[in-house]
C-alpha positions in Angstrom: -0.2 0.0 0.2 1.2 3.5 -0.9 0.2 6.3 1.6 1.2 10.0 1.3 0.9 11.8 4.7 0.8 15.9 4.1 1.7 18.5 6.5 2.2 21.8 5.2 1.2 24.0 8.2 4.2 23.9 10.6 2.7 21.3 13.1 6.4 19.5 13.4 4.9 17.3 16.4 2.2 16.1 14.4 4.5 15.0 11.8 7.1 13.5 14.1 4.7 11.2 15.9 3.7 9.8 12.5 7.2 9.4 11.6 7.8 7.3 14.8 4.6 5.2 14.2 5.3 4.3 10.6 9.0 3.9 11.0 8.8 -0.1 10.8 5.6 -0.3 8.7 5.6 -2.5 5.7 3.3 0.2 3.9 5.5 2.6 1.6 5.2 6.0 3.1 5.8 9.3 1.3 5.9 12.6 3.2 4.9 16.0 1.8 6.2 18.8 4.1 8.1 22.2 4.3 11.6 22.7 4.2 11.5 24.0 7.9 9.7 20.8 9.2 12.1 18.6 7.2 15.3 20.5 8.5 14.2 19.8 12.0 13.3 15.9 11.3 15.7 14.7 8.7 18.2 14.2 11.4 16.4 11.3 13.1 17.3 7.8 12.0 13.9 7.2 11.2 13.6 10.0 8.6 15.7 7.5 6.4 12.4 5.1 6.2 10.3 7.9 4.3 10.5 9.3 0.8 10.3 13.1 1.3 8.9 15.7 -0.8 9.9 19.1 0.4 8.0 22.5 -0.5 10.6 25.0 -0.8 10.4 28.1 1.3 9.3 30.5 -0.9 6.8 28.3 -3.0 3.2 28.9 -2.2 1.2 25.7 -0.8 -0.8 25.9 -4.1 1.9 25.8 -6.4 3.5 22.9 -4.5 0.4 20.8 -4.5 -0.5 21.7 -8.2 3.2 20.4 -9.2 2.5 17.2 -7.0 -0.9 16.6 -8.2 -0.1 13.8 -10.7 2.0 11.9 -8.0 -0.5 12.4 -5.1 -3.4 10.7 -7.4 -1.1 7.7 -7.7 -1.3 6.9 -4.0 -3.7 4.5 -2.2 -4.6 6.9 0.6 -3.8 10.8 1.2 -3.6 11.6 5.0 -3.7 15.3 5.7 -2.5 15.7 9.4 -3.6 19.5 9.6 -5.5 21.9 7.2 -4.9 25.8 8.1 -7.3 28.5 7.4 -4.6 31.2 6.4 -3.4 29.3 3.5 -6.7 28.8 2.0 -8.5 25.9 1.0 -8.3 26.0 -2.9 -5.2 24.1 -3.3 -6.6 20.9 -1.5 -9.9 20.9 -3.5 -7.9 20.6 -6.9 -5.7 17.8 -5.9 -8.3 15.0 -7.4 -10.3 12.2 -6.0 -8.5 8.9 -7.3 -7.1 8.2 -3.7 -8.9 7.9 -0.4 -8.3 11.1 1.5 -8.3 11.4 5.2 -8.3 14.8 7.0 -7.6 15.0 10.8 -9.6 17.8 12.5 -8.2 19.8 15.5 -11.0 22.3 15.9 -14.4 20.7 15.5 -16.6 23.9 15.7 -14.5 26.1 13.1 -15.0 23.0 10.6 -18.3 22.0 11.2 -20.3 23.9 13.4 -19.4 27.6 12.5 -22.5 29.7 12.6 -23.6 28.7 16.1 -20.2 29.1 17.8 -19.2 32.8 16.3 -17.7 34.5 19.2 -16.4 38.3 18.9 -14.3 39.7 21.8 -15.4 43.3 22.3 -12.1 45.3 22.5 -10.3 47.3 19.9 -7.4 44.8 19.5 -9.7 42.0 19.2 -12.0 43.5 16.9 -9.3 44.5 14.6 -8.2 41.0 14.7 -11.4 39.5 13.8 -12.1 42.4 11.1 -8.8 41.7 9.7 -9.6 37.7 9.3 -12.9 38.6 7.7 -11.3 40.6 4.9 -8.3 38.4 4.4 -9.7 34.8 4.8 -13.1 34.4 4.9 -13.8 36.7 2.0 -10.4 37.5 0.5 -9.6 33.8 -0.2 -13.2 32.6 0.0 -12.8 30.5 2.8 -16.5 29.9 3.3 -16.7 28.4 -0.4 -13.3 26.2 -0.4 -14.0 24.9 3.0 -17.5 23.7 2.2 -16.0 21.9 -1.0 -13.4 20.4 1.3 -16.0 19.0 3.6 -17.7 17.2 0.5 -14.7 16.1 -0.9 -12.7 14.5 1.8 -13.5 10.9 1.8 -13.0 10.3 5.6 -12.5 12.5 8.8 -10.5 11.3 12.0 -10.0 13.4 15.4 -7.0 13.0 17.7 -9.0 11.7 20.6 -12.1 9.4 21.5 -13.7 12.5 23.5 -13.6 14.7 20.1 -14.8 11.7 18.0 -17.8 11.4 20.5 -18.6 14.9 20.3 -18.9 14.8 16.8 -20.8 11.7 16.8 -23.4 13.2 19.6 -24.0 16.2 17.8 -24.3 14.6 14.4 -21.8 16.9 12.9 -20.2 14.4 10.7 -21.9 11.6 8.4 -21.2 8.5 10.2 -19.9 6.7 7.1 -17.2 9.4 6.8 -16.0 9.0 10.4 -13.0 6.7 11.1 -11.3 6.0 14.8 -9.1 8.7 16.5 -5.6 9.0 15.3 -3.6 10.5 18.0 -1.1 13.2 17.6 1.1 12.0 20.3 3.2 8.8 20.9 4.5 8.0 24.3 8.3 8.3 24.6 9.7 6.4 27.8 12.8 8.2 27.7 11.5 11.3 29.5 11.2 9.5 32.7 13.4 10.8 35.2 14.5 9.5 38.8 12.4 11.2 41.5 14.4 13.8 44.2 13.2 13.3 47.8 13.7 17.0 48.7 12.7 18.8 45.6 9.5 18.7 43.2 9.3 20.3 39.8 6.2 21.6 38.7 5.9 22.8 34.8 3.1 24.7 32.9 3.4 24.5 29.5 2.5 27.0 26.9 2.3 30.7 26.3 1.7 32.7 29.4 -1.9 34.2 28.3 -4.9 35.2 30.6 -7.4 33.7 27.9 -5.7 30.3 28.3 -4.9 29.8 32.0 -5.6 31.0 35.3 -2.1 31.8 36.9 -3.2 33.7 39.7 -5.1 30.5 40.9 -1.7 28.7 40.9 -0.3 31.7 42.9 -2.8 31.8 45.6 -2.5 28.0 46.2 1.4 28.0 46.2 1.5 31.1 48.6 -0.6 29.3 51.4 1.3 25.9 50.7 4.8 27.6 51.0 3.8 28.9 54.5 3.7 25.4 55.9 6.1 23.3 53.7 9.7 22.9 53.8 10.1 21.0 50.7 11.9 22.5 47.7 9.6 23.6 45.0 10.2 24.6 41.3 7.8 26.2 39.2 8.5 26.3 35.5 6.4 28.5 33.0 7.4 26.7 29.8 6.3 29.1 27.1 6.8 32.5 25.9 5.9 35.0 28.5 6.0 38.7 27.0 2.7 40.5 27.2 1.5 42.8 30.1 -0.4 40.0 31.8 2.3 37.7 31.7 4.9 40.5 33.2 2.6 41.3 36.0 2.3 37.3 37.0 5.9 36.8 36.6 6.6 39.6 39.1 4.2 38.3 41.5 5.9 34.9 41.3 9.4 36.3 41.5 8.4 38.0 44.8 7.1 34.6 46.2 10.6 33.2 45.2 12.2 36.0 47.3 9.8 35.5 50.3 10.5 31.8 50.4 14.0 30.3 50.1 12.4 26.9 49.1 10.6 28.0 46.0 12.5 28.7 42.8 10.8 30.0 39.5 12.0 29.8 35.8 10.3 31.6 33.2 11.1 32.8 29.6 10.6 35.8 27.5 11.1 34.3 24.0 9.9 31.0 22.0 11.7 28.1 23.9 13.8 26.2 21.3 12.8 22.4 21.2 15.8 20.8 22.3 15.6 23.3 25.5 12.2 22.6 25.7 12.8 18.9 26.0 15.6 19.2 28.4 13.2 21.0 30.8 10.6 18.4 30.3 12.9 15.7 31.2 13.6 17.3 34.7 9.7 17.9 35.2 8.0 15.8 37.9 4.4 17.2 37.2 2.4 19.0 34.8 0.0 21.7 35.9 -2.5 23.2 33.6 -5.1 25.7 35.0 -6.6 26.0 31.5 -10.0 28.0 30.8 -12.0 25.4 29.0 -13.8 27.8 26.9 -11.5 29.1 24.2 -11.6 30.8 20.9 -10.0 29.6 17.3 -10.2 32.6 14.8 -14.0 33.7 15.0 -15.3 30.8 16.6 -15.8 29.2 20.3 -13.9 25.7 20.9 -14.0 23.7 24.0 -11.0 22.2 25.1 -11.2 18.4 25.6 -14.5 18.5 23.5 -14.2 20.2 20.3 -10.5 21.2 20.6 -7.4 19.6 21.6 -5.2 21.3 23.9 -1.2 20.9 24.3 -1.2 19.1 27.6 -3.0 16.0 26.3 -0.4 15.6 24.0 2.2 16.5 26.6 0.9 14.0 29.0 1.1 11.0 26.4 4.4 11.9 24.8 6.4 12.4 28.0 4.5 10.2 30.4 4.1 12.7 33.0 1.1 13.2 35.8 -0.7 16.1 35.5 -3.6 18.4 37.2 -6.4 19.7 35.2 -9.8 21.5 35.9 -12.7 18.9 36.6 -14.7 20.1 33.4 -11.8 19.1 31.2 -12.8 15.8 29.5 -10.0 13.4 28.5 -10.0 9.9 27.0 -10.6 7.2 29.7 -7.3 5.5 29.2 -5.2 8.5 30.4 -7.4 9.5 33.3 -5.5 7.5 35.9 -2.6 10.0 35.2 -4.5 13.1 35.8 -5.8 14.6 39.1 -8.7 16.9 38.6 -9.8 19.8 40.6 -13.2 21.7 40.9 -11.8 24.8 43.0 -9.1 26.2 44.9 -9.1 24.1 47.9 -9.3 21.0 45.8 -6.3 22.0 43.7 -4.3 22.7 47.1 -5.0 19.3 48.7 -4.0 17.7 45.5 -0.6 19.6 45.3 0.0 19.0 49.2 -0.5 15.2 48.4 2.2 15.3 45.5 4.6 17.3 47.7 4.2 15.2 51.1 3.2 11.6 50.0 4.4 8.9 47.4 1.7 10.0 45.1 4.2 11.2 42.6 6.0 8.1 42.8 3.0 5.7 42.2 1.6 7.7 39.2 5.0 8.0 37.5 5.6 4.3 38.0 2.2 3.4 36.4 2.8 5.7 33.4 4.2 2.9 31.0 1.4 0.6 31.7 -1.3 3.5 31.3 0.2 4.8 28.0 0.6 1.1 26.4 -1.9 1.9 23.9 0.3 4.9 22.8 3.3 3.1 21.8 4.6 3.4 18.4 4.1 -0.4 17.8 0.2 -0.4 19.2 -0.4 2.5 17.4 0.8 1.2 14.0 -1.1 -1.9 14.5 -4.3 0.1 14.9 -3.7 2.6 12.1 -2.6 0.0 9.7 -6.2 -2.0 10.2 -7.8 1.2 9.6 -6.1 2.2 6.4 -6.4 -1.3 5.0 -10.4 -1.5 5.7 -10.6 2.0 3.9 -8.7 0.7 0.9 -10.9 -2.6 0.9 -14.3 -0.8 1.1 
């Protein structure tokens, strides 16, 4: 079987995970991607297992796909790992319909339920961004027209999680005949396991510091109370860019906390964290905390983390095998729930953190990770995905 995997929008980790999965596949796998992604992945040994078709940096997606059209129509399956709005969808509607096509959806409402989920923030900055989007993309690139064509022409849709798949089913957003089993965006990698330190614990909050994404002041209040009564060393890392005014104020408060308590250490970044440094910090992390705001917005549309949109924290839990603390209304797949503790309010979050700090809960959770994440090993995922692809071609 010949499969083309197409990732032309900078989602390096989505493609990297698929490379790990298909490294030992008996299928022929060809990859169509950007020069930027290829330059980062070509150094891995598994990259030699695939045939790479690389879009030059200055070439448009439309021209690249047009030049690749004949080749693309000779595969059994075209798997689009993402499609981004900014590029416009017209290049994808002109490829042809000979192979079976699969599109993995990352934002359900912005694809399937747009009218009922339009959300505008009434601030000058946000109104400008929304108006700019309408002019550039919705009307300028006829997004509404080409997206409708894509939805009609794609053979099958998949989502990264069971929760998202179930949401689409329950709300009748996708024809059941075009919906296939989830294809995750992350693969479990046991190399990030670290020996636990008895006198010190490291909490990490991944992602850009943004008040619309997470409630950092909740963490501040909880840690203040814990530090008053604990002698154990605690380190907190903001693993993402922190440059806006909100981030500066949050950082100021946490830096003051590190001055007031010698047992508390704080680390943050004012620029994008390079991938190698990101992964080095993850290796030293004991536990993820994500005080995420469940309701969010993608372009003009409301999305719900865990139900219509995947958060990076789910991918981080799976890939790195680290326990995590999340808000109770964040819905995750059943097979990773044992790695997660959920809180409904400040008191519950405080109690959970204290248990991690003062008991063997961290050791117990960490030791279970390999068993819990068995379904996300490259071998297991390869077996499942190959079955899916074979069933589609044999229909």
